[in-house]
N, C-alpha and C positions, 0 to 999 in steps of 0.2 A: 514457562511464559506466563504472562500476568494479563489479567483485565486490567482497564483503565480508570474503573471506579469512578471517584468524585472528577477525575480528568474529563470524562464524558461530557460532563454539564458546562464547560466551558471551551471545548475543543474546538468547535465550530469558529468561537470568536478569535480564539489564537490562531486559526489556521485559513481565515478569509482570506488572505494574500498568499496562500498557495498556488502554485500553476496548475489548477486543475483542468482549465482549457487546453493545455499544451500535452499532459497526459492524454487525454481524448483525442487529440489531434494526432499524436505519434501511435496511438494504437488503430487509429483508421488507417494512416499512411502504411502500416505494416497490413493489415487487412486487405487494403488495394493490391499489395503484393502477393499474399498467399491464398486470397479470397475471403469475401464477407460473410463473414458468421451469422447465424440465425441465434444462436444461443452461446452466450457468455456467463464464465464464473469471474466474480472478484473477489479473489484473496485478501483478506486483511481490509474489509470493504469500510469500515469505522462508521459514520454516520452517514454513510451512501453519497459522498460528493461526487463520485464517478459512477456508481452503481445506477443512482437514480436518473442521471441525464441520458443513460444507456437505455435504461428501460422504457423513459419516457419517448426516446426516438425510435422505439419500435423492436428492439432486441429481447431475446427472453433472457433474463438475467437471474443469476444466484449469486446473493452476497453472502459471503463467508466471513465471520469474525469470534474471536474469542470472548470479545465483551457483551454480555448480555445490555449493559448501559448503552453501549455505543448503538447496538442494533434496536433499541428501542426508539432512539432517537431518529435513526433511520427511518424506521416503520412509519413514525408519526409525520416525517417529512413526506414521505411516499403517500401514505394516506389523505394528507391535507391538499396534495395536489391531484389525488386521483380523479376528482370530477371538474376539474377546471381546465382550461386550454392549453396547459403546460404539456399535456401528453399529446404531440402532434401525430402520433401515430399508436397502435393499439401494441403496446408492450407488455412485459410482466416482469414483476421482482420477486423472487424467494428469498427470504433473509433465514440463515441458518447459523445458529451458535456451535462452532466447532474449532477445534485447533488445527492449525494449518499443517502440522506434521501427520495428521492421519485424516483428513478432510475426505468425504465422499457425498456423492448426488445420487438421487433417483436414476438419472440417466446420465450419459455421457455428453459431454457439449464440445462445441466447434473450435472455441478458444478460451484460454484463462489469461486473466490478467493479475498482476499483483503489482501496484506503485507505491511510491512514497516510502521506499527503502524498508518494506516490509520484512522482507527477506533477512537484513540486518539484525533483525531482533530474534534470529535464530542463532545462538552462541556457541554450538557445537556443531563440529562438520556432521555428526552423525543425524542431528535433526533436520539439516539443510538435505540430506540425501533422503531422508523420510519424505519430507515436503515434496521433493521433485519427483520421487517414486509414485505419492499420491497423487500428484497433478496429472504425470504422463497417463497414470490408470484412468484417469477422469475425463480425459480427451478422447475424442475419437480419432481414428487412424487418418495423419495427415493434419492434425488439427494444430493449432499454433499457441504457444505459450510465450507471452511477454511480460517483462519484468525489469524494474530497475533497483538497482544497489548502490550504496556509496562505496567507493573504492578505498581501500587504506589510506590513501593520501588526504581524503575529505576528512577521515576522522581525525589525523594529524593536524589539519588546518584548524579543525573545532577547538583542540585542545591547545593550540598556539593563540586563537584568537580570543577565547572567553577571557572573561565573563560576558555574557549577552543581558541585556537589559530592556525591557518594554516597560513604558508608562503612558498608556492611554488613560482615558478618562474613567473606563468603566472596568478596564481590567490591565494588570501588569504583573511583571515576572521579573525574578532573578534567576537564570540560568548559568550553572557553572559546570564542568566537565573535568574529568580524571581519566589520562589514558593509559592503559597497560599495552606499552611498546610491543613485549614479546609475544602477546595473543593478539595485538591489533584489536583489542575491545576496549569501549569507551562506555563511561559510565555518566550520565546527564542528570543533573540534581537541579529540580525545579522547585522555586517558591514562588506559586501563582495566589495573585489577589484580585478577586473577582468581585465587584460590586453586585450586591443584591438589595432589589428595592430601588425607591427614587426618592428625591426629596430630601428632607431631615430626617426621614427614617432610614434612608439607605446605609447599608453596612457593607464592610468587605469581607467575604469568605477568604481564609487561607486555605490553600491547598498544597501538599507536599506532594510530591512527584519524584521518583527515580526510575529511569529507562536505561537498559543496558543495550548496547549495538555491538556488533563484530562486523570486521570487513573481511573478505576472502579474497585471495589470489584470483583474478579473472580466468588466469588458465587453469586452476582448481575447479572453480566453477563450471567451466565449460566442460572439462572433463566428467563432474558429477553429473551434468545434462546427459551427456552421450551414454554413461552408464545406467542411466535412469530407464532410457528408451529412446532418447530425441535423437533423430538421424541426422538433424541439420543445425548449427547454432551459430548465429551472428550474432557480433558485437557492436555496438553504437554508443554514442554518448550524448548528454544534454539535450533529449527530445528532437534530434535530428539522425537523419540515416548517415551519419559521417563517423569514421574511426575516431576511437578515444585518444586524448593527449594527457600530458602529464597533468594539465590543468583542469582536466574534466572533473565535476562535482558527482555527476550521477553518469553510470553506465547502464546500459539497456541491452538486454540478451532478448533475442527473438529466438527461440526453438522450435522446430518443426519435428513432430512424432512419428516416428518411422511406421510405416504402414505395414500389417501383418503380412508374413511370406505366403 
């Protein structure tokens, strides 16, 4: 596992078009089916794009991430809005630097979420199983775990469609991919150019990043959830409570922790 280091400084600029409202809406759809939580843990929370809106709307939120730099940005964003009208209800946010494979909280929570294909960054089956076991342990009985992953077909599309290029005024990148078909593991290589300063004094900072993801058979993932202690597992796709198809870009798992006998 790796922290994002320099990438954290430009993360929000690169991710501003990501469908964060859709992730939030999907989570609420699931909670309406299984019970609205009071406490929520967001695994791989990054700079808080999902954790902060949840906390501002009244939830008790724990944000977990491996990157101290990402968490520092999230903390600044939360504190900047702490005295403003952005917080419609009294919620809370606790940010913790932890590895998702062995994360823990001071108390169990009603729900856990992990969006933006965080689990794809676990590139060994035993790491995924460790993360699922830690998550089950952190949930109250009957609690719900909601997460998304890229299926194998999406990694194949990345490899076929690369390279990807962005050329905006303040930030640009060249993104290439290499797929290991046998492991269904892809290496993303990014050369990012971010403007620092303004006017004639502006310079571009070059940031080199390499990120590796692995896609897992959804049947295997469902089985791993059951082995970890979840009693019910549902599979949906692309931000809707609908069955996945061959063209699905994101698979959404919804798993309920088995109550103690």
